[in-house]
PAFI-121548 format. One line per 10 residues: number of its first residue (from 1); their letters; for each residue x, y, z of C-alpha. Coordinates in steps of 0.001 Angstrom, whole numbers. Layout:
BEGIN
NUM> A> X:Y:Z ~ ...
This chain:
BEGIN
1> XXXXXXXXXX> -48794:191509:-51088 ~ -48458:188830:-53330 ~ -48434:185103:-52549 ~ -44687:184598:-53563 ~ -43622:187813:-51506 ~ -45582:186503:-48297 ~ -43817:183160:-48932 ~ -40400:184295:-49147 ~ -40921:186328:-46070 ~ -41792:183408:-44231
11> XXXXXXXXXX> -39029:181363:-45379 ~ -36749:184265:-44172 ~ -38500:183923:-41082 ~ -38210:180629:-40236 ~ -34400:180734:-41308 ~ -33803:183554:-38716 ~ -35551:181535:-36227 ~ -33854:178212:-36946 ~ -30286:180132:-37074 ~ -31213:181771:-33673
21> XXXXXXXXXX> -32406:178758:-32099 ~ -29194:176889:-33585 ~ -26847:179766:-32267 ~ -28388:179498:-28632 ~ -28057:175856:-28623 ~ -24142:176163:-29736 ~ -23515:179041:-27045 ~ -25200:176831:-24188 ~ -23304:174042:-25193 ~ -19944:175857:-25603
31> XXXXXXXXXX> -21073:177438:-22159 ~ -21373:173778:-20719 ~ -18144:172594:-22154 ~ -16263:175284:-21186 ~ -17344:175185:-17484 ~ -17228:171382:-17465 ~ -19311:170952:-14433 ~ -18164:167427:-13656 ~ -14523:168246:-14037 ~ -13664:165583:-16609
41> XXXXXXXXXX> -13229:167036:-20368 ~ -9631:166972:-21497 ~ -9808:170420:-22912 ~ -11600:172305:-20567 ~ -9914:175345:-19319 ~ -8204:175429:-15765 ~ -10277:176363:-12933 ~ -10874:175281:-9269 ~ -13935:173198:-9946 ~ -15893:171795:-6999
51> XXXXXXXXXX> -18466:169034:-6798 ~ -21920:170355:-7497 ~ -24019:167343:-8316 ~ -26102:165908:-5609 ~ -25418:162632:-6826 ~ -21949:161990:-5966 ~ -21877:159424:-8905 ~ -21275:162375:-10942 ~ -19241:164299:-9047 ~ -16438:161773:-7422
61> XXXXXXXXXX> -14943:160512:-10683 ~ -12675:163697:-10858 ~ -12124:163464:-7112 ~ -11009:160182:-7563 ~ -8279:161277:-10485 ~ -7161:164366:-8714 ~ -3270:164389:-8104 ~ -4319:166272:-4624 ~ -4929:162933:-2902 ~ -2716:159767:-2456
71> XXXXXXXXXX> -5137:158200:-564 ~ -8987:157450:-540 ~ -12125:155969:1628 ~ -14785:154144:-48 ~ -18214:152987:1066 ~ -22011:154067:1647 ~ -23154:156775:3917 ~ -22040:154542:6716 ~ -18538:156076:5651 ~ -18933:159359:4768
81> XXXXXXXXXX> -18611:161265:7753 ~ -14936:160417:8093 ~ -13554:163734:7801 ~ -10388:163906:5489 ~ -8884:166480:7638 ~ -8946:164024:10710 ~ -7730:161178:8314 ~ -4696:163294:6847 ~ -3382:164229:10711 ~ -3966:160607:11736
91> XXXXXXXXXX> -2516:158911:8614 ~ 46:161655:7535 ~ -1364:161138:4098 ~ -3808:163345:1820 ~ -7180:161796:1685 ~ -10272:161926:-560 ~ -13346:160699:963 ~ -15379:158939:-2057 ~ -18053:157131:-85 ~ -21352:157529:-1818
101> XXXXXXXXXX> -25133:157342:-451 ~ -26551:154023:-1073 ~ -23564:152865:-3378 ~ -23628:149268:-4251 ~ -20400:147300:-4080 ~ -20140:147378:-7565 ~ -20512:151110:-7947 ~ -17780:151314:-5346 ~ -15658:149129:-7283 ~ -15888:151210:-10304
111> XXXXXXXXXX> -14812:154125:-8425 ~ -11956:152281:-6824 ~ -10611:151390:-10337 ~ -10804:155203:-11531 ~ -8723:155789:-8339 ~ -6319:153101:-8714 ~ -5499:154120:-12485 ~ -4763:157822:-11453 ~ -2756:156514:-8349 ~ -148:154043:-9194
121> XXXXXXXXXX> 1500:154703:-5555 ~ -1527:154996:-3677 ~ -421:155073:53 ~ -3846:154026:1769 ~ -7243:152461:652 ~ -9886:152381:3437 ~ -13057:150347:2687 ~ -16351:150865:4770 ~ -17886:147354:5100 ~ -21958:147121:5692
131> XXXXXXXXXX> -24638:145411:4279 ~ -23800:146309:753 ~ -21004:143914:733 ~ -22633:140713:2546 ~ -25560:140094:287 ~ -25527:136220:-311 ~ -26170:134426:-3404 ~ -25669:134404:-7312 ~ -27506:137568:-7453 ~ -25403:140722:-7865
141> XXXXXXXXXX> -27124:144133:-7621 ~ -25046:146674:-9521 ~ -27123:149829:-9630 ~ -29742:151839:-7499 ~ -32406:154269:-8943 ~ -29844:156899:-9006 ~ -28345:157414:-12012 ~ -24748:155971:-12593 ~ -22884:157726:-15820 ~ -20567:154892:-16995
151> XXXXXXXXXX> -18993:157320:-19307 ~ -17279:159210:-16682 ~ -15467:155823:-15193 ~ -14219:154855:-18429 ~ -10638:155612:-19450 ~ -11658:157604:-22691 ~ -12561:160669:-21610 ~ -13541:162493:-25133 ~ -17002:160692:-24489 ~ -17806:163344:-22280
161> XXXXXXXXXX> -18328:166054:-24985 ~ -21121:164049:-26407 ~ -22679:163663:-22814 ~ -22595:167142:-21933 ~ -25426:167958:-24513 ~ -28170:167228:-22268 ~ -30167:169796:-19405 ~ -28884:167947:-16581 ~ -25233:169067:-17766 ~ -26567:172463:-18186
171> XXXXXXXXXX> -28055:172676:-14624 ~ -24805:171919:-12986 ~ -22949:173899:-15444 ~ -24877:176723:-14042 ~ -24330:175701:-10309 ~ -20498:175247:-10956 ~ -20435:178736:-12649 ~ -22313:180468:-9885 ~ -19515:179195:-7433 ~ -16677:180136:-9588
181> XXXXXXXXXX> -17856:183272:-9605 ~ -18640:183507:-6011 ~ -22232:183978:-6597 ~ -23361:180605:-4977 ~ -22000:179055:-1922 ~ -20291:175907:-2167 ~ -22129:172829:-540 ~ -20191:169690:-1391 ~ -16752:169614:148 ~ -13473:169554:-2190
191> XXXXXXXXXX> -12379:166602:-476 ~ -15651:164569:-933 ~ -16720:165061:2782 ~ -19921:166899:3232 ~ -21966:166270:6378 ~ -25510:164921:6068 ~ -26724:164934:9779 ~ -27993:167628:11626 ~ -25771:169738:13945 ~ -25182:168444:17280
201> XXXXXXXXXX> -27067:171264:18917 ~ -30241:169813:17510 ~ -29746:166004:18914 ~ -32576:165058:20893 ~ -31473:161665:22755 ~ -34809:160711:23907 ~ -36153:160902:20108 ~ -33045:159003:19173 ~ -33768:156287:21446 ~ -37246:155590:20434
211> XXXXXXXXXX> -36195:155507:16787 ~ -33301:152982:17463 ~ -35774:150703:19335 ~ -38687:150853:16775 ~ -36341:150699:13773 ~ -36042:146823:13838 ~ -32850:144589:12706 ~ -31126:144511:9485 ~ -29543:141464:8010 ~ -28000:140860:4588
221> XXXXXXXXXX> -30085:139239:1776 ~ -29748:135582:711 ~ -31056:132035:1368 ~ -27962:130973:3510 ~ -28863:127318:2552 ~ -26362:124699:3176 ~ -23030:124711:4704 ~ -21642:128279:5431 ~ -18796:127535:3505 ~ -20728:127049:590
231> XXXXXXXXXX> -22380:130427:517 ~ -21341:132899:-1968 ~ -20445:136565:-1472 ~ -19847:138093:-5190 ~ -19375:141492:-3560 ~ -16571:140290:-1371 ~ -14997:138508:-4021 ~ -14948:141346:-6523 ~ -13357:143497:-3474 ~ -10375:141136:-3407
241> XXXXXXXXXX> -9504:141326:-7036 ~ -9773:144996:-6817 ~ -7629:145373:-3609 ~ -5124:142874:-5000 ~ -4860:145031:-8296 ~ -3113:147921:-5976 ~ 532:147997:-5277 ~ 1771:145744:-2702 ~ 3093:149083:-801 ~ -840:150224:-784
251> XXXXXXXXXX> -2125:149732:2990 ~ -5539:148326:2613 ~ -7870:148616:5502 ~ -11175:147060:5638 ~ -13565:147777:8342 ~ -17177:146555:9530 ~ -19036:149835:10405 ~ -20476:150412:13696 ~ -23890:149713:13221 ~ -25964:150262:16389
261> XXXXXXXXXX> -26640:147210:18769 ~ -30241:147686:18103 ~ -30009:147097:14393 ~ -28487:143799:14594 ~ -30345:140455:14304 ~ -30659:138161:17382 ~ -27748:135783:18089 ~ -28319:132290:16296 ~ -30454:133776:13842 ~ -29755:133242:10006
271> XXXXXXXXXX> -29305:136937:9745 ~ -26457:136965:12272 ~ -24956:133758:10561 ~ -25019:135770:7285 ~ -22947:138616:9029 ~ -20812:136053:10788 ~ -19715:134404:7569 ~ -19135:137807:5515 ~ -16979:138605:8118 ~ -15061:135436:7969
281> XXXXXXXXXX> -14579:135996:4269 ~ -13237:139569:4802 ~ -10827:138093:7363 ~ -9640:135517:4743 ~ -9515:138273:1897 ~ -7296:140580:4116 ~ -4700:137472:4704 ~ -4587:136713:952 ~ -3986:140347:-60 ~ -643:141905:580
291> XXXXXXXXXX> -617:144740:3231 ~ -4207:144484:3997 ~ -5946:144357:7470 ~ -9513:143755:8367 ~ -11227:144762:11355 ~ -14738:144643:12905 ~ -16416:147747:14670 ~ -19760:145897:13879 ~ -19849:144127:17739 ~ -20683:145172:21196
301> XXXXXXXXXX> -18396:147868:22269 ~ -18316:151557:23782 ~ -19509:152920:20647 ~ -22313:150271:19458 ~ -23567:149507:23151 ~ -24340:153681:23752 ~ -27468:154709:22037 ~ -26174:158707:22225 ~ -23346:157893:19889 ~ -25996:157324:16791
311> XXXXXXXXXX> -28498:159469:14852 ~ -30299:156251:13796 ~ -29297:152671:13567 ~ -26508:153050:10688 ~ -25200:156877:11152 ~ -23111:157614:14439 ~ -22235:161449:15270 ~ -19480:163395:13929 ~ -17447:162872:17296 ~ -17683:159164:16831
321> XXXXXXXXXX> -16772:159498:13138 ~ -13330:161154:14118 ~ -12785:158417:16894 ~ -13387:155743:14443 ~ -10526:157529:12471 ~ -7950:157320:15023 ~ -9130:153681:15697 ~ -8421:152745:11995 ~ -4814:154402:12415 ~ -4279:152707:15944
331> XXXXXXXXXX> -5291:149482:14122 ~ -2927:150067:11190 ~ 61:150477:13979 ~ -1199:147320:15416 ~ -2494:148767:18544 ~ -5638:147128:20241 ~ -8847:148896:21333 ~ -12291:148281:22908 ~ -13882:149926:19990 ~ -13098:147188:17406
341> XXXXXXXXXX> -11316:143589:17064 ~ -9356:142558:14273 ~ -10608:139962:12154 ~ -8882:136517:11715 ~ -10380:133335:9807 ~ -11914:131059:12215 ~ -8984:128462:11287 ~ -6337:130346:12259 ~ -7764:131656:15479 ~ -8548:128055:16735
351> XXXXXXXXXX> -4998:127366:15731 ~ -3581:130139:17780 ~ -5651:129240:20916 ~ -4462:125520:20513 ~ -494:126818:20400 ~ -1062:129494:23339 ~ 859:128350:26651 ~ -480:126203:29320 ~ -635:128274:32082 ~ -4258:128088:33697
361> XXXXXXXXXX> -4590:131838:34563 ~ -3515:132575:30795 ~ -5515:129671:29486 ~ -8776:131045:31297 ~ -8141:134418:29966 ~ -7674:133387:26378 ~ -10497:131066:26525 ~ -12931:133976:27448 ~ -11334:136134:24639 ~ -11875:133660:22239
371> XXXXXXXXXX> -15374:132934:23169 ~ -16453:136552:22936 ~ -14328:137060:19549 ~ -15749:133654:17828 ~ -18968:135392:17180 ~ -18226:139129:16811 ~ -21738:140277:17392 ~ -22530:137512:20215 ~ -24628:138458:23250 ~ -21622:137516:25335
381> XXXXXXXXXX> -19528:140058:27780 ~ -19359:143297:26182 ~ -17624:145224:29021 ~ -14291:147262:28093 ~ -12284:144515:30130 ~ -13794:141806:27839 ~ -13366:143825:24729 ~ -9663:144687:25260 ~ -9053:140937:26012 ~ -10699:140178:22667
391> XXXXXXX> -8466:142430:20746 ~ -5311:141570:22752 ~ -5750:138478:21357 ~ -6805:139016:17842 ~ -3965:141453:17464 ~ -1379:138989:17862 ~ 745:138975:14464
């Protein structure tokens, strides 16, 4: 065989190999964009796609845009257990739970903007407030080590065709395709809800009690130097702008989630001062934003005082999640509960006390209520009677 013949055969082999590889890449890419695992491409064929990405930052933008919902919950894992089925019944609405594990306030803001753009007549927006909102100072943490796909949150969705050219998209397309064909079980809920705690049949009260007592306390970050009025809470400031951008008719409910009592810092500690001031800022926000209400479950209550209500200091059991939903609906109707109190700026609360009648019995009751409410996590009375008095005072319009 001549050298020219051998060279020609090698060229044909390489052309064939290159052509086969290119065809395989094209076919794989076509498969990914047709399946559209993140349900975001403008020309993907219609199908009942479900969330498949374990990182909700990839899965939830499509839910935020879905016309199946008119209301949404935002937050971290501390709000993820609120079931849309229970929310729908309590509020007569169609909820998606868009809470994401370990989400920063910035990531929640970006998702809220996607929901707002797709729902100009949103009915309810619920925001679970926790440590992610209460960091004090100029520093504003935007992301976690988890990937955050900015392209999924932008208005221009054509860019998605370029972003599908990677192994992660191929992997998720395979997952989606298996579910569409009925070959794989759906793991993540189509309304955003997925339980991440064990079933109640595996609950071990003794183990949980030890974990709660040994877990230590949790306080927001920040130096907190100077007068509290000078402290900065950039995440609360951003939240105010986000909520103000919703229509006036949209009901906005902000709630500090019920951390276990074991997780809260000691009274009069710098950490508790940060929590208290963060709550004051949320209360002031709710006064300025139309149709907004702020409430506090992060206080001594029949929820936070009972260890058996929790899996760990941050995460309550499913039954408690359902109870919180009903409490939120009750608060929206103007009802009081021992589980929470409505937050008011300190100045308004003081003015109300000064304007409250002069009857001795009434004054004594109001003074007790304000004493408990003035510091939402104070070590003062946490009996049902005390909490009801506190809520009754805070609920006066």
